[in-house]
Structures are given as C-alpha cells and as structure tokens.
C-alpha positions in Angstrom: -13.8 -24.2 35.2 -13.9 -20.6 34.1 -15.9 -19.7 31.0 -14.9 -17.4 28.1 -17.6 -15.0 29.0 -16.5 -14.9 32.7 -13.0 -13.8 31.5 -14.5 -11.0 29.5 -16.7 -10.0 32.4 -13.5 -9.6 34.5 -12.3 -6.8 32.1 -13.2 -3.2 33.0 -14.6 -0.9 30.3 -11.2 0.4 29.0 -9.8 -3.1 28.9 -12.8 -4.4 27.0 -12.5 -1.6 24.4 -8.8 -2.3 24.0 -9.6 -6.1 23.7 -12.1 -5.4 20.9 -9.6 -3.3 19.0 -6.9 -6.0 19.5 -9.3 -8.6 17.9 -9.3 -6.5 14.8 -5.5 -6.3 15.0 -5.3 -10.1 15.3 -7.4 -10.5 12.2 -5.1 -8.2 10.2 -2.0 -10.0 11.4 -3.5 -13.5 10.7 -4.6 -12.4 7.2 -1.0 -11.1 6.5 0.5 -14.4 7.8 -1.7 -16.4 5.5 -0.6 -14.2 2.6 3.0 -14.5 3.4 2.9 -18.3 3.8 0.9 -18.9 0.6 3.4 -16.7 -1.2 6.3 -18.7 0.2 4.8 -22.0 -0.9 3.2 -21.0 -4.2 4.7 -17.8 -5.4 3.6 -14.2 -5.7 1.4 -14.6 -8.8 -0.6 -17.4 -7.2 -1.0 -15.7 -3.8 -2.3 -12.5 -5.5 -5.0 -14.5 -7.3 -6.0 -16.2 -4.0 -5.9 -12.9 -2.1 -8.3 -11.3 -4.6 -10.9 -14.1 -4.0 -10.3 -14.2 -0.3 -10.7 -10.4 0.1 -14.1 -10.4 -1.6 -15.3 -13.3 0.5 -14.0 -11.7 3.8 -15.5 -8.4 2.9 -19.0 -9.9 2.4 -19.2 -11.8 5.7 -17.1 -9.5 7.9 -18.9 -6.3 6.9 -22.2 -8.1 7.1 -21.6 -9.2 10.7 -20.2 -5.8 11.7 -23.1 -4.1 10.1 -25.6 -6.1 12.2 -23.7 -5.3 15.4 -22.9 -1.6 14.7 -26.1 -0.8 12.9 -25.0 0.0 9.3 -26.4 -1.5 6.2 -24.4 -3.3 3.5 -25.2 -4.5 0.0 -25.0 -8.1 -1.1 -21.2 -7.9 -1.6 -20.7 -6.5 1.9 -20.0 -2.9 0.8 -21.4 -0.4 3.4 -24.2 1.6 1.9 -22.9 4.7 3.6 -19.8 4.5 1.5 -21.8 3.9 -1.7 -24.0 6.9 -0.9 -21.1 9.3 0.0 -20.2 12.1 -2.4 -17.1 11.8 -4.6 -15.3 14.5 -2.7 -15.9 12.7 0.6 -14.7 9.4 -0.9 -11.5 11.0 -2.3 -10.9 12.5 1.2 -11.4 9.1 2.8 -9.0 7.5 0.4 -6.4 10.2 1.1 -6.9 9.7 4.8 -6.4 6.0 4.5 -3.2 6.5 2.5 -1.9 8.9 5.1 -2.6 6.3 7.8 -0.7 3.8 5.7 2.3 6.1 5.4 2.4 6.9 9.1 2.2 3.2 9.9 5.1 2.5 7.5 7.1 5.2 9.3 6.3 3.9 12.7 7.4 0.4 11.8 10.6 1.7 10.3 11.5 3.7 13.4 10.7 0.8 15.7 13.0 -1.5 13.8 15.7 1.2 13.5 15.7 1.9 17.2 15.8 -1.8 18.1 18.2 -3.2 15.5 19.7 -0.2 13.6 19.3 1.6 10.3 20.5 -1.3 8.1 18.0 -3.7 9.6 15.2 -1.3 9.1 16.2 -0.7 5.4 16.4 -4.4 4.7 12.9 -4.9 6.2 11.6 -1.9 4.3 13.0 -3.1 1.0 11.5 -6.6 1.5 8.1 -5.2 2.3 8.1 -3.1 -0.9 9.1 -6.2 -2.9 5.6 -7.5 -2.0 3.6 -4.3 -1.7 4.4 -3.1 -5.2 3.1 -6.2 -7.0 0.1 -6.2 -4.7 -0.8 -2.6 -5.5 -0.2 -3.2 -9.2 -2.4 -6.3 -9.2 -5.4 -4.6 -7.6 -5.1 -1.5 -9.7 -5.0 -3.6 -12.9 -8.1 -5.4 -11.8 -9.9 -2.1 -10.8 -9.1 -0.5 -14.2 -9.5 -3.6 -16.3 -6.1 -3.0 -17.8 -5.5 -6.5 -19.2 -2.3 -8.4 -19.3 -0.1 -6.0 -21.4 -1.5 -2.5 -21.1 1.8 -0.8 -22.1 3.0 2.7 -21.0 -0.5 4.2 -20.9 -1.6 1.5 -18.5 1.4 2.2 -16.3 0.7 5.9 -16.3 -2.9 5.3 -15.2 -1.7 2.8 -12.5 0.9 5.2 -11.1 -1.9 7.7 -10.4 -3.7 5.2 -8.2 -0.9 4.1 -5.9 -1.0 5.1 -2.2 1.8 7.5 -2.9 -0.2 9.4 -5.4 -2.7 10.3 -2.7 -0.1 11.8 -0.3 2.7 13.1 -2.6 2.9 15.3 -5.7 4.1 13.6 -8.8 4.3 14.2 -12.6 4.9 12.4 -15.8 6.9 13.6 -18.8 7.0 11.8 -22.1 10.4 11.2 -23.6 9.3 9.5 -26.8 6.7 6.9 -27.9 8.6 4.1 -26.1 9.4 5.8 -22.7 8.5 8.4 -20.1 10.0 9.9 -17.0 8.0 9.8 -13.7 9.0 12.4 -11.1 8.1 12.6 -7.4 8.0 16.4 -7.1 7.1 16.4 -3.4 7.6 13.5 -1.1 5.9 13.8 2.3 8.6 11.7 4.0 11.5 13.7 2.6 9.7 17.0 3.0 9.1 16.2 6.7 12.8 15.4 7.1 13.7 18.7 5.4 11.4 20.7 7.8 13.1 19.1 10.8 16.5 20.0 9.4 17.4 16.4 8.7 19.2 15.2 5.6 17.4 13.3 2.8 16.7 9.6 3.5 18.8 7.6 1.0 15.9 5.7 -0.6 17.7 4.4 -3.8 17.7 0.8 -2.6 14.0 0.7 -1.9 13.2 2.6 -5.1 15.1 0.0 -7.1 12.8 -2.6 -5.5 9.6 -0.7 -5.6 9.5 0.9 -9.0 10.7 -2.0 -11.2 8.5 -4.4 -9.3 5.5 -2.2 -9.9 6.2 -1.5 -13.5 6.8 -5.2 -14.3 3.6 -6.2 -12.6 1.7 -3.8 -14.8 3.4 -4.9 -17.9 6.3 -7.4 -17.9 7.8 -5.7 -21.0 8.5 -2.5 -19.1 12.0 -1.8 -17.8 12.9 0.8 -15.2 15.9 3.1 -14.9 16.7 5.4 -11.9 17.2 9.0 -13.2 18.0 10.3 -9.7 17.2 9.6 -6.1 18.0 11.1 -2.7 20.4 12.3 -1.6 21.3 13.3 -5.2 18.4 15.2 -6.8 17.6 18.7 -8.1 15.3 21.1 -6.3 12.2 20.4 -8.5 12.0 16.7 -7.6 13.1 14.1 -5.1 13.3 11.1 -7.3 12.8 10.3 -11.0 12.4 7.1 -12.9 12.5 6.3 -16.6 10.1 3.6 -17.8 10.7 2.1 -21.2 8.5 -0.4 -23.1 10.7 -3.0 -24.8 9.9 -3.4 -28.5 
C-alpha cells in the first residue's frame, strides 16, 4: 500500500511547488463553497455573520501555522507582525495591489465564461456574483468603520471610499441636497482599458443595477439607488453615475 508521503516523493520540484499552490487554491474554493451553501440554507444576513466569525478564527490558526513554516511572526490574532510594522504608504500600496489582483481575476473569469458559453452567460454569472460581493463588501466595511445599523448618507459616502473599486478607479461624490448625493465613476479601469484597445464600452447597466443598490441597502436599508447614466450612454467626464437618496 502506497503512503501519502510516497506520493509526494514521486513529484519533481516543479510539480511539488505547483501542488503546494493548489492546496491554497483548494482552501479558497472550499471556503467559498461553504459560504455559498450556508447562504443558500440560511440567507445572506446569517452567512455574513458566520463568515465574520469564521474569518477571524481561520486567520488565527492559518497564519500561525504558516508563520511557523515560513518563518514569520504573528500576533495573538494571527496578524503577521510584518504587516503591523509596515508604513502606511506600503500598506496602502499593498491594498491597491490586492484590489488590482481582484479586478484582473474578475476579468479572467468573465473572459473564460464568455469564450466557453457566450456573452450573455458571462453577464448572468457576473451579475449574480455582484449580488453577493456587494453585501459582503458593505458588511465588512461597516464593521471596520463601526458605522452601526443606520449610518445614513455619510456612512455610505465613507463606505464607497473603501470598496475595492475605490482603490483601482477614480471616483467622486457630489451633494444634491441634504437627502441625496450623486456618485460618479470618473475613470473606470475596465472601460478605459477597452477604450485604449479601440473597443466599445462594456454595457454594464445590468450589473450596476445589482451592485450599487445592494451595496447601498446593505449600508443603510433606507437608501434607494437611481442610475443617472451608465455605459454605453455617458458623458466624457464620467463612465457611470448613481444617485443615492435617504428616505425620510
């Protein structure tokens, strides 16, 4: 009978490195599957609460174990000391790099589905992903900032500045009155890249109508969202714009 170690011993160096990376990938996939199934059985609100607790627990033991193997120190919560001791500029750059990786991964998934199953299938998958990612982003940002249950428009303004998109795009906020403001995406990396390649705008209205209302409602359930404009219909100074209104 062959042992597990014997099987690993049969891998050459490149295969073993690939295998190690794939174990990280398996962890990510399994975590995501747990999230999706708990959401299916118990709803988004409940899975977000569970995810918040699970993430902290996983961070502590996973980083602790990796630290022992790779030779880096962590605090009692599993946060690498190297991160805690980094300068603010370095941390901001790291956050931007992570957001850029997220955006590229999102695009690679879209292209893979589009090539295999067509544009409409890719758009459906994209929209459904955003229906879950937006509440997830909002939930964690609310926790991070301590916004409370009903933080109003000021809370939404603060939260919009901490989304992944805020780290890779250029955006601005314009007050309309005390009850509403307009959010503009002045430069969108995805659309700008298409423009540089001579491609038409990606028609992102459908995903925007999933993404922005879901995010705003998750920050404060009283906030409604209206599309001001979205590719392919937009002026030169912005790609998409959204009006958020706090119901009285």
